[in-house]
C-alpha positions in Angstrom: 68.9 43.9 125.3 66.8 46.7 123.7 67.0 47.4 120.0 65.8 51.0 119.3 65.6 53.3 116.4 69.4 53.5 116.1 69.7 49.8 115.5 66.7 49.5 113.3 68.2 52.1 111.0 71.1 49.7 110.4 68.5 47.3 108.8 66.4 49.8 106.9 69.0 52.4 106.0 68.9 51.3 102.4 65.1 51.7 102.1 65.5 55.3 100.9 62.8 57.4 99.3 64.2 57.0 95.8 62.8 55.2 92.8 64.4 53.6 89.8 65.0 56.1 87.0 68.1 54.8 85.3 67.8 55.9 81.7 71.5 56.7 80.7 73.4 56.7 84.0 76.6 58.8 84.2 79.6 57.8 86.1 82.0 60.3 87.6 85.2 59.6 89.5 85.3 61.7 92.7 88.8 60.7 93.8 91.7 58.8 92.3 93.9 57.2 95.0 97.6 57.5 94.4 99.9 54.6 94.9 102.8 57.0 95.5 103.2 59.4 98.4 101.0 59.3 101.6 97.6 58.9 100.0 95.7 55.7 100.9 95.1 53.2 98.1 93.3 49.9 97.3 89.9 50.6 98.9 88.0 47.4 99.4 85.0 48.5 101.3 81.7 50.3 101.1 81.5 54.0 102.0 79.4 55.9 104.6 77.9 59.4 104.6 77.7 61.7 107.6 74.7 64.0 108.1 76.5 66.9 106.2 77.0 64.8 103.0 80.7 64.0 103.5 81.9 60.5 102.5 84.1 58.3 104.7 85.9 55.1 104.0 89.1 53.0 104.4 91.9 52.0 102.2 93.6 48.6 102.8 97.1 50.0 101.9 98.8 53.4 101.7 98.8 56.2 104.1 101.9 57.5 105.9 102.5 54.4 108.1 105.0 51.8 106.9 104.3 48.1 107.0 107.3 45.9 106.3 110.6 46.4 104.7 109.2 47.4 101.4 107.6 50.6 102.9 104.1 49.8 101.8 101.6 51.8 103.8 99.4 50.1 106.4 96.1 51.6 105.2 94.1 54.7 106.0 90.8 56.3 106.9 89.8 59.1 104.5 87.1 61.7 104.2 85.8 63.2 100.9 84.1 66.6 101.2 82.1 68.2 98.4 83.4 71.6 97.3 81.1 74.5 96.7 82.1 74.9 93.0 82.0 71.2 92.3 84.5 68.4 92.9 85.5 66.8 96.1 88.4 67.3 98.5 90.1 64.3 100.1 91.6 64.3 103.6 93.4 61.5 105.3 92.0 61.3 108.8 94.2 58.5 110.0 97.1 56.4 108.8 97.5 53.0 110.5 100.9 52.0 111.9 102.8 48.7 112.3 104.0 49.1 115.9 102.4 46.2 117.7 99.8 48.6 119.3 97.9 49.8 116.3 95.9 47.7 113.8 96.7 47.7 110.1 95.2 46.8 106.7 91.5 47.6 107.1 89.4 45.5 104.7 86.0 46.7 105.9 84.1 50.0 106.0 83.1 52.3 108.8 80.0 53.1 110.9 79.0 56.1 113.0 77.6 56.3 116.4 75.1 59.0 117.5 77.9 61.2 118.8 79.7 61.2 115.4 82.5 58.8 116.3 83.7 56.3 113.7 84.2 52.6 114.3 85.9 49.9 112.2 88.1 46.8 112.0 91.6 46.0 110.8 92.4 42.6 109.4 95.9 42.5 110.9 97.9 44.3 113.6 97.3 44.9 117.2 99.1 43.4 120.1 98.8 39.8 118.7 98.8 40.7 115.0 95.3 39.1 114.4 93.4 42.3 113.9 91.7 45.0 115.9 88.5 47.0 116.5 89.2 50.7 116.5 87.4 54.0 117.2 88.1 57.4 115.7 86.9 60.4 117.7 86.5 63.9 116.2 88.4 66.6 118.1 87.5 70.3 118.3 90.6 71.2 116.3 89.3 69.2 113.3 91.7 66.3 113.9 90.7 62.7 114.7 92.1 60.5 117.5 92.3 56.8 117.1 91.9 54.2 119.9 92.1 50.5 119.7 89.1 49.0 121.5 90.0 45.3 121.1 93.0 43.2 120.0 92.0 39.9 118.6 94.0 37.0 120.0 94.6 33.4 118.7 94.1 31.9 122.2 91.4 29.3 121.2 88.8 31.6 122.7 88.8 34.8 120.8 88.1 35.1 117.0 90.9 36.3 114.6 91.1 38.1 111.3 87.9 40.3 111.1 87.3 40.8 107.3 83.9 42.5 108.0 82.8 45.7 109.5 80.6 46.4 112.5 77.0 47.3 113.4 75.8 49.1 116.4 72.7 48.8 118.6 70.7 51.6 120.4 72.8 51.2 123.5 76.1 51.7 121.6 77.3 48.1 121.7 79.2 46.9 118.7 78.7 43.6 116.9 80.8 41.9 114.2 82.4 38.7 112.9 85.8 37.2 112.9 86.5 34.9 110.0 88.6 32.4 112.0 89.6 31.5 115.5 87.4 31.0 118.5 86.9 27.8 120.5 86.6 25.7 117.4 88.8 27.6 115.1 86.1 28.3 112.5 85.2 31.9 113.3 83.0 33.8 115.7 80.3 36.4 116.2 81.3 38.9 118.9 79.9 41.8 120.8 81.9 44.7 122.3 80.3 46.5 125.2 81.5 49.8 126.7 82.0 49.6 130.5 81.5 52.3 133.0 85.3 53.1 133.1 85.4 53.6 129.4 87.0 50.3 128.5 85.4 47.8 126.2 84.6 44.2 127.0 84.4 41.6 124.3 82.0 38.7 124.5 81.8 35.8 122.0 78.1 35.2 121.0 78.7 32.2 118.8 81.6 29.9 117.9 81.2 28.4 114.5 81.8 24.7 114.2 83.0 22.4 111.3 80.5 19.7 112.1 78.6 19.2 108.9 75.7 21.4 110.0 77.0 24.8 111.2 78.6 27.3 108.9 82.2 28.5 109.2 84.4 31.3 108.0 82.1 34.3 108.3 83.6 37.0 106.0 80.6 39.3 106.0 79.1 41.8 108.5 75.8 41.3 110.3 72.4 43.0 110.3 69.6 43.3 113.0 65.9 42.7 112.6 63.5 44.9 114.6 63.4 42.6 117.6 67.2 42.2 118.0 68.0 39.0 116.1 71.2 38.9 114.1 71.6 37.6 110.6 74.6 36.8 108.5 76.4 34.5 106.1 79.3 32.1 106.2 81.7 31.4 103.3 81.9 27.7 104.1 80.3 25.0 106.1 76.7 24.0 106.4 75.3 20.7 105.1 77.2 20.8 101.8 80.3 22.7 102.9 79.7 25.7 100.7 78.3 28.2 103.1 75.2 29.2 105.1 72.7 31.9 106.0 72.3 32.0 109.8 70.3 33.7 112.5 71.3 34.4 116.1 68.5 35.0 118.6 69.1 36.3 122.1 68.0 34.1 125.0 67.5 34.8 128.7 70.7 34.9 130.6 72.7 36.6 127.9 73.2 33.6 125.6 72.4 33.4 121.9 70.8 30.5 119.9 72.0 29.9 116.3 69.7 28.7 113.6 70.9 27.7 110.1 68.3 29.2 107.7 69.9 27.9 104.5 72.9 25.7 103.4 74.2 26.7 100.0 74.7 23.9 97.6 77.0 23.5 94.5 74.5 21.8 92.2 74.2 24.3 89.3 70.9 25.6 90.7 71.9 27.2 94.0 74.7 29.7 94.6 77.6 29.1 97.0 80.5 30.9 98.8 78.9 34.1 100.0 81.4 36.9 100.9 78.6 39.4 101.4 76.2 40.4 104.1 72.4 40.5 103.9 69.7 43.2 103.6 66.0 43.2 104.5 63.2 44.5 102.3 60.1 46.1 103.8 58.3 42.8 103.9 61.1 41.1 106.0 62.6 39.0 103.2 66.4 38.7 103.1 68.6 39.3 100.0 72.2 38.6 99.3 74.8 37.4 96.8 77.0 34.4 96.3 80.4 34.7 94.6 80.1 31.4 92.8 77.4 28.9 91.7 74.1 29.2 89.9 73.4 28.1 86.4 76.7 29.3 85.0 78.9 29.1 88.2 79.6 32.8 88.1 77.5 33.8 91.2 74.0 34.6 92.1 71.6 37.0 93.7 69.2 35.2 96.1 66.2 35.9 98.3 65.2 34.3 101.6 61.5 34.4 102.4 60.0 33.4 105.7 57.4 30.5 105.6 54.1 30.9 107.3 54.6 27.6 109.2 58.2 28.5 110.2 61.6 28.2 108.4 62.8 30.0 105.4 62.7 29.4 101.6 65.6 30.4 99.4 65.2 31.4 95.7 67.8 32.4 93.2 66.7 35.6 91.5 69.6 36.0 89.1 72.4 33.9 87.7 75.4 35.9 86.6 76.9 34.8 83.3 80.0 35.4 81.2 78.3 37.6 78.7 79.3 41.2 79.7 76.8 41.5 82.5 79.3 41.0 85.3 80.1 38.1 87.5 81.7 37.2 90.8 79.9 39.5 93.2 81.8 40.0 96.4 79.7 42.7 97.9 76.1 42.7 99.1 73.1 44.6 97.8 71.1 47.8 98.5 67.4 48.3 97.7 65.3 51.3 96.7 61.7 52.2 97.6 60.4 50.4 94.6 62.1 47.1 95.6 64.8 47.3 92.9 68.2 45.9 93.9 71.6 47.4 93.2 75.1 45.9 93.5 78.6 45.4 92.1 80.4 42.5 90.5 84.2 42.3 90.7 84.5 41.0 87.1 82.8 41.2 83.8 83.6 40.4 80.2 86.8 42.5 80.2 87.7 41.5 83.8 87.2 44.7 85.8 83.6 44.8 87.1 80.2 46.5 86.7 77.5 48.2 88.7 74.1 46.5 88.1 70.4 46.9 88.8 67.9 44.1 89.2 64.3 45.1 88.5 61.3 42.9 89.5 59.1 41.9 86.6 55.3 41.2 86.4 55.9 37.5 86.0 57.9 37.3 89.3 61.2 37.2 87.4 64.0 39.8 87.7 65.7 41.7 84.9 69.3 42.8 85.2 70.6 46.0 83.7 74.3 47.0 83.7 74.4 50.7 84.8 78.2 51.0 84.4 81.1 49.0 83.3 84.6 49.9 84.5 87.5 50.3 82.2 90.7 50.8 84.2 90.9 54.6 83.8 87.7 55.0 85.9 88.6 52.1 88.2 89.0 48.4 88.3 87.4 45.7 90.5 84.7 47.1 92.7 84.9 44.7 95.7 82.9 47.0 97.9 79.2 47.7 97.9 77.1 50.7 97.0 75.3 53.4 99.0 72.6 55.9 98.0 72.4 59.6 98.7 69.1 61.3 99.2 68.8 62.2 95.5 69.2 58.5 94.5 72.8 58.8 93.2 75.0 55.7 93.8 78.5 55.8 95.4 81.2 53.2 95.7 84.9 52.3 95.4 87.1 50.4 93.1 90.1 48.6 94.6 92.4 49.3 91.7 92.8 51.4 88.6 92.0 55.1 88.1 94.4 57.7 86.8 96.9 57.1 89.7 96.5 53.3 89.8 95.4 53.1 93.5 91.6 52.8 93.0 88.8 55.3 92.9 85.7 56.7 94.6 82.9 57.0 92.1 79.4 58.4 91.7 76.7 57.2 89.3 73.9 59.6 88.5 70.6 58.5 87.0 
């Protein structure tokens, strides 16, 4: 397998040429999702930009498709386009259906391939109702066509319930995690490869095991390093049962070897239960978040550093606390050129979340600064992560709140 520039950009996409300049950051709501009508609502995932500066994302509910007797929408894919005179225009590109063929309720974000097609996952739906991988293809008329590439199946081989999104390598193969299912019932890492006839073949790269060593329940997406190894987290499992950081390395013959880099521990010093994926810095260290644990049991930011003699060392960089700074981080982090970290917490002192920055100090410590606290009118509960634009502005989603109660897309300007 060859990992080229396309795959490496997945790893280093967050290392943008921006520096920390957050004096008095300003938050602006770009879109309020409406719980009535056919708009999507309740976005849980991180956004993605196209080359023209348009934003794309998913909503877990809403849209024109009906799921269940109560008429609740099955979720949507949306686009936000900046207007010449200011403001943004929203367009629903696709509404998921509940018809045993389509997936529904996407919890994860989207990725582009080099041709401009979008790929994502749905938590439910499909032929077996255990979730799907889908593709959206842009048509000349401006519409988008959806195609289900894989239906997850609870057959003791395939994974089920993909909470996380996908990544793509230079050859156009897709990689992801399923939180449960597989041979041992504890989740999988999978690859989808496009065949010559246009169909997609799924291959399970790893079956997680509940054996006291391996992790299980991978809720987060993966990342590549420059030589094609995969890295991720599990919510549970490991030596102490509270989650792991793992690496998958390709071997000859198409197999993959798993290594547990760290087992999280509920001991008031380490974090545990990571719902989030990882990022690299320029030196090759890994960074992530845990939803619980740390000194106050409200979650942590951690770093994994490779040892010279082999193995990895974990260090907690920040312990979230119930003091208005935010706590319970569900999403992962992004990093700027100066090595500053940015993320979201789902809660804070008033219960509805913050955007934070962590800045490295001269004494090797890290200082947290709250860039924005949500207040219901401008959104509640940012479960998704953040992205930068080229100017260093931050963009994200809140799952709830806003003026129409269905969540928001927001921008934070330094």
